[in-house]
C-alpha positions in Angstrom: 115.8 94.6 90.6 116.6 92.9 93.9 114.2 93.9 96.6 113.3 97.4 95.2 110.7 99.1 97.2 108.6 102.0 96.1 106.6 104.2 98.4 105.3 107.7 98.6 104.2 110.5 101.0 101.5 112.2 98.9 99.7 115.4 99.9 96.0 115.6 99.1 93.5 118.5 99.3 90.2 118.3 101.2 86.9 119.6 100.0 83.5 120.0 101.6 80.1 119.0 100.3 80.0 122.1 98.2 83.4 121.3 96.6 85.0 124.1 98.5 88.7 123.7 99.6 89.1 123.1 103.4 92.2 123.2 105.5 93.2 119.9 106.9 94.1 121.5 110.1 91.3 120.7 112.6 90.1 117.8 110.4 93.4 115.9 110.6 94.8 115.9 114.1 98.2 114.3 113.3 101.3 116.5 112.9 104.7 115.8 111.4 106.1 115.0 114.9 103.0 113.1 116.1 101.5 111.2 113.2 98.2 109.3 113.3 98.7 105.5 112.8 96.1 104.4 110.2 97.3 100.8 110.5 99.2 98.6 108.2 102.2 100.9 108.1 100.3 104.0 106.9 100.6 107.3 108.8 98.5 110.4 108.5 99.2 114.1 109.4 98.6 117.6 108.2 101.3 119.5 106.3 100.3 123.2 106.1 96.7 123.0 104.9 97.0 119.6 103.2 96.5 116.1 104.4 99.6 114.0 104.0 100.1 110.3 104.3 103.1 108.0 104.5 102.1 105.0 102.3 103.8 101.7 103.2 106.3 100.9 100.4 105.6 97.9 98.1 108.2 95.5 96.7 106.2 94.9 93.5 103.8 96.9 91.4 100.9 94.8 92.7 101.9 95.2 96.3 102.3 99.0 95.9 98.8 99.2 94.3 97.4 97.2 97.2 99.1 99.5 99.7 97.9 102.7 98.0 94.3 101.3 97.9 94.5 100.3 101.6 95.9 103.7 102.6 93.3 105.7 100.6 90.5 103.7 102.0 91.6 104.5 105.5 92.4 108.1 104.7 89.0 108.7 103.1 87.3 107.4 106.3 89.5 109.4 108.5 88.6 112.8 106.9 84.9 112.0 106.3 82.5 113.9 105.8 85.1 115.8 103.8 86.4 114.3 100.6 89.9 113.8 99.2 90.7 116.0 96.2 93.5 115.1 93.9 94.9 118.4 92.6 98.5 119.6 92.2 97.9 123.3 93.2 95.3 125.7 94.3 94.8 129.1 95.8 93.0 128.6 99.1 90.4 131.0 100.7 92.2 133.3 103.1 89.9 132.0 105.9 91.4 128.5 105.5 95.0 129.8 106.0 94.7 131.7 109.3 96.2 129.0 111.6 99.9 129.6 112.4 100.8 126.1 110.9 99.1 127.2 107.6 101.7 130.0 107.3 104.8 127.9 107.2 106.2 125.5 104.6 107.9 123.0 106.9 109.8 121.2 104.2 113.4 120.3 104.8 115.9 121.5 102.1 116.1 119.6 98.8 119.1 118.7 96.7 119.6 119.5 93.0 121.1 116.6 91.1 122.5 118.9 88.4 123.8 122.0 90.1 124.8 119.7 93.0 123.6 122.2 95.6 121.0 122.6 98.3 117.7 124.1 97.5 115.9 125.8 100.4 112.1 125.6 100.9 110.2 128.6 99.6 108.7 131.1 101.9 104.9 131.0 102.5 103.7 134.5 101.4 100.3 133.8 99.8 97.4 131.3 100.0 98.7 129.4 97.0 99.5 125.8 98.0 100.8 122.8 96.1 100.5 119.0 96.5 103.4 116.6 95.8 103.4 112.9 95.1 107.1 112.1 95.8 108.5 108.7 94.8 110.5 106.9 97.5 112.9 104.3 96.1 114.5 101.8 98.5 116.9 99.0 98.3 118.6 96.5 100.5 121.8 97.8 102.2 124.9 97.4 100.1 123.2 97.2 96.7 124.1 99.5 93.8 122.9 102.1 93.0 120.7 103.2 95.9 122.6 101.8 98.9 126.1 101.1 97.6 128.6 100.6 100.5 130.5 103.7 101.6 134.1 103.8 100.3 137.2 105.6 101.4 135.7 108.9 100.3 132.9 108.7 102.8 130.1 107.3 100.7 131.0 108.7 97.3 129.6 105.6 95.4 126.4 105.7 97.4 125.8 109.4 96.8 126.5 109.2 93.1 124.4 106.1 92.6 121.4 108.1 93.8 122.4 111.1 91.7 122.3 108.9 88.6 119.0 107.5 89.6 117.5 110.9 90.0 118.8 112.1 86.6 117.4 109.0 84.9 114.1 109.4 86.8 113.9 112.8 85.2 114.3 111.3 81.8 112.2 108.2 82.1 109.6 109.4 84.6 109.7 113.2 84.7 109.5 113.7 80.9 106.6 111.1 80.4 104.8 112.7 83.3 104.3 115.8 81.3 101.8 113.8 79.2 100.5 111.3 81.8 99.8 114.1 84.3 96.7 115.8 82.9 96.1 118.1 85.8 96.0 121.7 84.5 97.2 122.9 87.9 100.5 121.0 87.7 102.5 123.7 85.8 101.7 126.2 88.6 102.9 123.8 91.2 106.4 123.9 89.7 106.6 127.5 90.6 107.1 126.3 94.2 108.1 122.7 94.0 108.8 119.9 91.5 111.8 121.1 89.6 113.8 118.6 87.7 116.5 116.9 89.7 115.1 117.7 93.1 115.5 114.9 95.6 116.5 114.0 99.1 119.1 111.3 99.7 117.8 108.9 102.4 120.6 107.1 104.2 118.3 104.5 105.7 116.9 103.2 102.4 117.7 105.1 99.2 116.4 108.3 97.6 113.2 110.4 97.5 112.5 111.8 94.0 110.5 115.0 94.5 109.6 116.2 91.0 106.2 114.5 90.6 102.9 115.8 91.9 100.2 113.5 93.2 98.7 112.8 89.8 99.9 109.2 89.6 97.6 108.2 92.5 94.6 108.7 90.3 94.2 105.0 89.5 95.7 101.6 90.1 96.9 101.7 86.4 99.0 104.8 86.9 100.4 103.6 90.3 101.6 100.4 88.6 103.1 102.4 85.7 105.1 104.6 88.1 106.4 101.5 89.9 107.4 99.8 86.6 109.1 103.0 85.3 111.0 103.4 88.6 112.0 99.8 88.6 113.3 100.2 85.0 115.4 103.3 86.1 117.0 101.5 89.1 117.9 98.5 86.8 119.1 100.9 84.1 121.5 102.6 86.5 122.3 99.4 88.4 123.6 97.9 85.1 125.5 101.1 84.4 123.5 101.8 81.2 123.3 105.5 82.1 126.9 105.7 81.0 125.6 105.4 77.4 124.0 108.8 78.0 126.5 110.4 80.4 129.9 109.5 79.0 132.9 109.7 81.3 136.1 111.5 80.4 139.3 112.0 82.3 140.7 115.6 82.4 143.8 116.9 84.0 144.0 120.3 85.7 147.0 122.6 85.5 148.7 120.8 88.3 148.4 117.4 86.6 145.7 116.0 88.8 143.1 113.9 87.1 139.4 114.1 87.6 136.3 112.6 85.9 133.9 114.8 84.0 130.8 113.8 82.0 129.6 114.6 78.5 125.9 114.0 78.1 124.6 113.0 74.7 121.5 115.2 75.3 121.3 118.7 76.8 120.5 118.4 80.6 119.7 122.1 80.5 117.0 121.7 77.9 115.6 118.6 79.8 115.4 120.5 83.0 113.7 123.5 81.3 111.2 121.2 79.7 110.2 119.7 83.0 110.3 122.9 85.0 108.2 124.7 82.4 105.9 121.8 81.6 107.0 122.3 78.0 105.8 119.4 75.9 107.3 120.8 72.7 110.8 120.7 74.2 110.1 117.4 76.0 108.9 115.6 72.9 112.5 115.1 71.6 113.3 113.3 74.8 110.1 111.2 74.8 110.2 110.2 71.2 114.0 109.8 71.2 115.7 108.5 74.3 112.6 107.3 76.3 111.2 105.4 73.3 114.7 104.0 72.4 115.5 102.6 75.8 112.2 101.6 77.4 110.7 98.2 76.5 108.1 98.7 73.8 105.3 97.5 76.1 106.2 99.9 78.8 106.5 102.8 76.3 103.0 101.8 75.1 101.7 102.1 78.6 102.9 105.7 78.7 101.1 106.4 75.5 97.9 104.8 76.8 98.1 106.7 80.1 98.5 109.9 78.2 95.1 109.6 76.6 92.6 112.2 77.9 90.7 110.9 80.8 88.2 112.1 83.4 89.3 110.7 86.8 87.1 110.2 89.8 89.5 109.1 92.6 86.7 107.5 94.6 85.4 105.4 91.7 88.9 104.4 90.6 89.8 103.1 94.1 86.3 102.0 95.2 86.4 104.4 98.2 
């Protein structure tokens, strides 16, 4: 895929020497409007009680791995003596959520690629918090499917290119993630965030896929796998292969006007429910059927290998 870039804005929890959760407020001084420059294109700030970083995008799997490593090294030093904790959700002690900024989810609205509507951020009513690991996909201006030129309908092709990418990310990344992501706290996260199809369209570069938690930062191997799967998806849509799964049909309304509708060869409703409910039983038909059918066998094998039970130490994996 021509000049595909993959980046992320992961949120990480902080713990003290006794492995107790700590709010990032007061440990991290940067805010969403005044971020701390960690150097090399990496930015640090707190978001509610979590530490969040903007990781410089990479234009290859190896470059992304290097960028993540560089960012995590800088981040671990910035929060020392506290430690980074890779977990999808947790209930924080009430004492860590007293700051006014800890009582607000400052997220902008998301967009649903299936219902085609806006999804507002949830209200912050408890001390339960979740950590995302969103995947930012970027492409040079004018390239299908992420930055296709606007047409007479005011950007119809561009918007729909991103919709197809998000739907295929659900199939080829969201479904496998139910096995790759071994964090037992991930299902609870989806009560707040991480529903299938959730994304933000980014006019400046492409799209932000928001279903994934921060699990894929656990090692260089999983970062590379996510890059390769994302690259496959953008190529898949760029070559219009998604039309083998979402078949176009022309229908006429009662006034004789034609419009395009789509018949999907699988049930999008079941796929969404499988992801939203972390339901491997429902998801297995998608993994063993469509994912296995369309992915290169080596890449599918990497999914299976990454799904094997593993004990992960973030600091050991990245040499922090």
